[in-house]
N, C-alpha and C positions, 0 to 999 in steps of 0.2 A: 504612507508616511504622515505622521502628525507634526505639523509645523505650528509654532507659536510666535506671535508678534503683537506689538502695541498698536492700537487704532482707536479712533474716535467713533462713537455711535450714539444712539438715543440714550443709552445709559452712561454716557460719558467716555472719557479716554481711559481705556483699561487693557489688560492683557487678554488676547483672544487666541483662538486656535482654529485650524482648518485641516482637513484631510486631503492629501494629494496622492493620486495613484500614478505610478510610473517609477522611474529610477530615482536614486538618491539625488542625482544631479538635477532632475526635474523639480524635486522638492526644495533643494537649496535655491534654485533659480526663482521659484515661486515665492519663497520666503523673502528673498532680497527685494523682489518687485513690490511685495506687499508692504515691507518696511519703508521703502522709499515713498510709496503712495500715501501711507497713513501717518508717518511720523510727523508730529507737530513741530513746526519751525525747523524742520530738517534742512541743513545746509545742502547746497548743490553737491552731489557726489564728486569725488575727484576722478581723474583719469585712471588712477590705479584701482580705485573701487569698481569703476565700470569694467575694467579689464578682468578683474577677478570675479565679479558678480554675473556679468553678462557675456563678455566676449569669449573667455576661456571655456566656460561650460558649453556654450553653443558650438564652438569649434571642435571640442572633444566629442560631442554628440554627432557632429557631421563626420568625423573620422570613423566613429563606430558604425555609422550607417553607410559608409563608403562614398559619401559625397565629397570628402576632402582627404587628400593623401596624408599619411603620417609624416612624410618628409616635409610637406608644406607647413604642417603644424609646428614642426621643429624649427623651421625657418622663422615663422612668426614669433615663437617663444624666444629664439636667440636674438632677434631684432629688438623685441621688447626689453629683454634683460640688459642688452649691451648699449642700445642707442635711444630707446624711447623712455623707459622707466627713469633713468637718471635725471632727465630733464622734466618729465611731465607727470610722474606718478602722483605727486602731492598737489598738483594743480587742479582746482575746481574745473569741471567741464565747461562752465560758462566763462572761464578766464582764458580759454585757448583761443588766442587771437592771431590773425594773419601776420602781423608784424613780427611777433615773437616766433611764429612758425618759420618765417623766412630766415630769421637770424639763426635759428636752430639748424635748418637745412644747410645753410652756408658753412657751418662748421663740420659737416660730414663729408665723407668721400662719395664718389659717384654711386658706387654699388651700395654703400651703407644707406645713402639717402633714398635710394629706390625702395628698399625693403622697409626702412623705417617709416616713410610716409605712407606706405600701404598699411602698415600695422596701426599707426595712429588714426588713419582714416577709418579703419574697421571699428575702432573704439568709438569714434565720434558718430558713426552710423547708429550705434546703439543709443548714444546720448540723444540723437534726434528721435529715434523710435520711442524712447521712454520720456520724451518731452522735457528733457533737462535743458536742451538748447533747441532753437528753432531752425538752425542751419548748420550743416557740416562745413566748418571753415577749411577743411582739407580739399574741398571741391574748387577752391580758388586756383588761379594759375600762378605757380611759383617758379622762381629761377633756380633750376637744378644745377648742382656742381658740374663743371666741365668734364667731359670724358677724354679730352685730348691726351691726358697723361696716363690713361689706362691702356694697357696693351690689349689689342683686339685678339679675340680667340681665333685660333686656326680654323678656317672655314673650307680648307681644301678637301677635295674628293679624289678617289681613285677611279680610273677607267676600268672596264672589264679586263682588259689586257694587263693592267697594273695589278689588279686584284689577283690575277693568276700568279704573278711574281711574288706577291706577298704570301699567298697560300703556300707556294713552294717553300718559303722560308719557315713557315710554322707547321708544315706537314709532319705529322708524327709526334708533335709536342702536345703538352696539356692545353695549350691555347687553341688548338685547331678546332674543336667543336664550337666554342664560342665565336671564333672568327667566321666559320661557315654560316652560323645562324644569323650573324649581324650583316655580313657582306652579301650573302646570297638569299637571306631569308627575312630581312627587314627588322630584326630584333633590336630593341634598345639594349643598353649595356646590361642592366639588371635582368632583363628577360632572357638574354643569351646565357646567363648563368643559372637560370631557374628551370632548365629543361632536363627531364629525366629520360632514361632509355625507353620507358614504356610510353612516352609521349610521341615517339617517332614510329611512323609506318611508311612502307614503300608501296607505290602503286605504279602501274604501267599504263600510259596513255598513248595508244597508237605507236608503241615502240619506244616512247620516251619515258625513262624512269623519273618519277617525281616523288620526293620524300614529303609527306604531310606531317607537320609538327604542331601539336596542340600547345598553345602558349597560355598557361593557366597560373603561373606564379612568377615571382621575381625575387632577386636578391639585392636589396638596396645597399647603399654605401656602408651602412653599419653592419651588414653581414647576415642578419636573420632572414629567414625565408618568409615571404608574404604571398598570400593568394589574392590580395587586393592589388590590382595593377593601376596604371595611371588613370584610366577611365574605363567605362563599361565596354567600349569598342576594342580595348586592348586585349580582351579575352577573345582569341581568334585562332584559326588554323592557318598556318603559312605553308606555302608550296615552294619547294626547292628542287629545280629540275637538273637533269644532266649528271655530270660527274660529282658535283657537290652533293646532290641528293643521294647518290649511291654511297658516297663516302660517309655521309651522315648516318645512313641506315647501318652501314658496317660498324661505325663507332658505337651505335646504340646496341648492336648485338654483342659487342666486345665488353661493354661496360654495364655493370649491374648497379643501377642507381643514377647518380648525377653524371651527366655527360662531361661537365667540367667540375670535377671534385677536388677536395682539398687533401685527399689521401687518408682522411680519418673518418670517412663516411658522410661528410657534409659537403656543401657546395663551396666553391671558391669565392672569396670576397671581391668586390669591385676594386678595392685598393690593391690587392695582390695582382689582379689582372692588369690594371693600368700601369703599375710599376714595372711589371714584366714587359709590357708592350713598349713602354718608354725606353727601358733598358735595351730592347732589341733594336732601337734606332729607327723605328718606323717613321715614315714621312709625315703622317698626321695622327692625331689622337684616335684611340679605339672608337670613341663615340661617332667619329666621322664615317665609319663604315655604314651606318644607317643612312646618312646623307648620300653616300655613294650608291647604295642600293636604290634609293628613290630616283636619283639622277639617271642611273643606268637603265632601270626598269622603264622609265618614261621616254628617254631619248635614244637609247641604244636598242632595247627590245621592243620599243614602240607600244608598250602596254598603255591603254587609255587611263586617264585619271580615275575613272569610276571603278577600275580594278585595283590600281595602285593604292588608293586611299584606304580601303578596307584591309588590304594586305599589310599596310603600315599600322593598322589599328586606329585609324582616324574616322570620325563621323563624316559621312558623305555630305555634300552640299545639296540643299533643296529638300522639299517634302518627300519626294519619291525615295531618295537615298536613305533618309532618316527613318521613314515610317513604313515603307513597302518593300524595299530591296532586301531579300534574305537569301543570298547565294549559299550553296552548300560547299563543303570542302572539295568535292569532286569537280564542281564547276570552276573553282579556282585552279585546280590541278590542270584542267583541260585548257583554260586560257593561257596559263603559264607555259604549258607544254607546246601549244601552238606558236607562241612567241619565240620560244627556244628553238623549235624546229625550223623556223624561218631564219633565225640568226644564231646558229650554234657556236657560241664564243669559246668553248673549251675543247675544241677538236684537237689542239696540239698539246693539251695538258695530260700526256700519257702517264706521267709520274703520279697523277692525282689518285689513282686507284691501284 
């Protein structure tokens, strides 16, 4: 890319050019930086200019490289558009002061303030990096709006016995595959909708059937399919033992394509799933099935944390877990089968198969 800008040199202040190799975004970012660096008597950039020149191009590049989730970018964009830009867009970066920040925060709701301050702080980090200001004022301690008026999210979980009752209610319905994947397989909501029939295989571990499911895609709230998951560890193989594993394998044989489809060849959206779940009068939100899985795996099946963490798609703690531990899908199947064999929780669920 050929970029042009005005700059001072031995031959005076004149229009100059430079070649930048990379993407158009790289070229635009380089040009903005050079213009700020060389413009004579250039005023301090505004918060809005910093957002457009530095913050947004960098975040888009991070999304493209998989370092930042598309959903996170949309949250930042929404927060900027609705709560940050109206107050700060035309403000010079060196005029962003703690007193005014506190006054602004005090006029926001608790949730709005949380995301808005994160967004403005990111912009000010670039202002420090490019020496527009010497300190990020968002690093100060601010009084955040009270959360007492905000209804707390439902944090309830189901026991294994209660999950059996829930399963009986959804057995045979279009909700069943997603339910099994979340309740007995650790899947996040979007992951439970992103599984296809070819992702499921069944194996036998000493007489215990275990379904192995490759988690390689998700369906976010907006509905499109993505192969980028929450983090690198989220790409994993989960192990579902017992009757739930057998039923999952049966559903995979019966359905060609998405296990939880929309009837038109595509996957079901999160919105449709959650509305159906709520309409069914379930005790807790669908997302709480994952919390239930973790609680039951650790405290009822007595699986150690170093097994539960990778099954959940989390990075393990410590150097060994992060850099050396590389268990295979068969190893997971054996550990889960041993835990199930010691405490077979579904013995009475004859209706399940």
